[in-house]
C-alpha positions as CSV (number, residue, x, y, z in Angstrom):
1,M,-8.1,41.7,48.0
2,I,-7.8,45.1,46.3
3,V,-9.5,48.3,47.3
4,T,-11.1,50.2,44.4
5,H,-11.7,53.9,44.6
6,E,-15.2,54.7,43.1
7,K,-14.9,58.5,42.8
8,D,-18.4,58.9,41.3
9,T,-20.0,57.4,44.5
10,H,-17.4,58.7,47.0
11,R,-16.4,55.4,48.3
12,F,-13.6,52.8,48.4
13,T,-14.8,49.2,48.0
14,M,-13.2,45.8,48.4
15,E,-14.8,42.5,47.2
16,I,-14.5,39.6,49.7
17,N,-16.0,36.3,48.7
18,G,-18.6,37.9,46.6
19,E,-19.5,40.5,49.3
20,I,-18.7,44.2,49.1
21,A,-17.0,46.0,52.1
22,K,-16.8,49.8,51.8
23,V,-15.5,53.1,53.2
24,E,-17.6,56.1,52.3
25,Y,-16.3,59.7,52.3
26,Q,-17.2,63.3,51.7
27,L,-14.7,65.5,49.8
28,K,-14.4,69.1,51.0
29,E,-11.6,71.4,49.7
30,G,-9.5,68.5,48.6
31,K,-9.7,66.7,51.9
32,M,-11.4,63.4,52.4
33,Y,-13.7,63.1,55.4
34,L,-13.9,59.3,56.0
35,T,-17.5,59.1,57.4
36,Y,-18.5,55.4,57.3
37,S,-17.1,51.9,57.0
38,E,-19.0,48.7,56.6
39,V,-18.1,45.0,56.3
40,P,-21.0,42.7,55.4
41,Y,-22.3,40.9,58.4
42,P,-21.1,37.3,57.5
43,L,-17.5,38.6,57.2
44,R,-17.3,40.6,60.5
45,G,-14.8,39.7,63.2
46,K,-12.3,38.3,60.7
47,G,-10.0,41.3,60.3
48,Y,-11.4,42.4,57.0
49,G,-12.4,45.8,58.4
50,K,-8.8,46.6,59.3
51,I,-7.5,45.5,55.9
52,L,-10.2,47.6,54.1
53,V,-9.3,50.7,56.1
54,E,-5.6,50.4,55.8
55,Q,-5.8,49.8,52.1
56,T,-8.1,52.8,51.8
57,F,-5.4,54.9,53.6
58,E,-2.8,53.5,51.2
59,Q,-4.9,54.3,48.1
60,L,-5.9,57.8,49.1
61,T,-2.3,58.7,50.0
62,K,-1.1,57.4,46.6
63,E,-3.7,59.6,45.0
64,G,-2.4,62.7,46.9
65,Y,-5.3,63.2,49.2
66,T,-5.3,64.1,52.9
67,A,-8.0,62.7,55.2
68,K,-9.8,63.1,58.4
69,A,-11.3,60.0,60.1
70,V,-14.9,60.8,61.2
71,C,-16.0,57.2,61.6
72,S,-15.0,55.9,65.0
73,Y,-13.7,52.6,63.7
74,I,-11.6,54.3,61.0
75,R,-10.2,56.7,63.6
76,A,-9.3,53.8,65.9
77,V,-7.4,52.0,63.1
78,A,-5.5,55.2,62.3
79,Q,-4.6,55.8,66.0
80,R,-3.3,52.3,66.5
81,S,-0.5,52.8,64.0
82,E,2.2,55.4,64.1
83,K,2.3,55.4,60.3
84,W,-1.4,56.3,59.9
85,N,-1.7,58.4,63.0
86,A,0.8,60.8,61.4
87,I,-1.1,60.9,58.1
88,I,-4.8,60.6,58.9
89,E,-6.3,63.3,61.2
């Protein structure tokens, strides 16, 4: 599973068994505000949300962005890891 950054629609997506999971963001002054995450209903509860969010963190960091977690789930994933807690506001 690979996260794709779709800059034109301001989201990161990951295809899982033909379904699309996503993290949406708003870009302000070079910072990403991660506003929404969604895993399709049939795939929920299987750990895909955490994989999606952590791979999103990896990708945006590689691309040189800083980010603030607005979505409560994204914020929870960041706070559970010392690595991400130090990088994602």
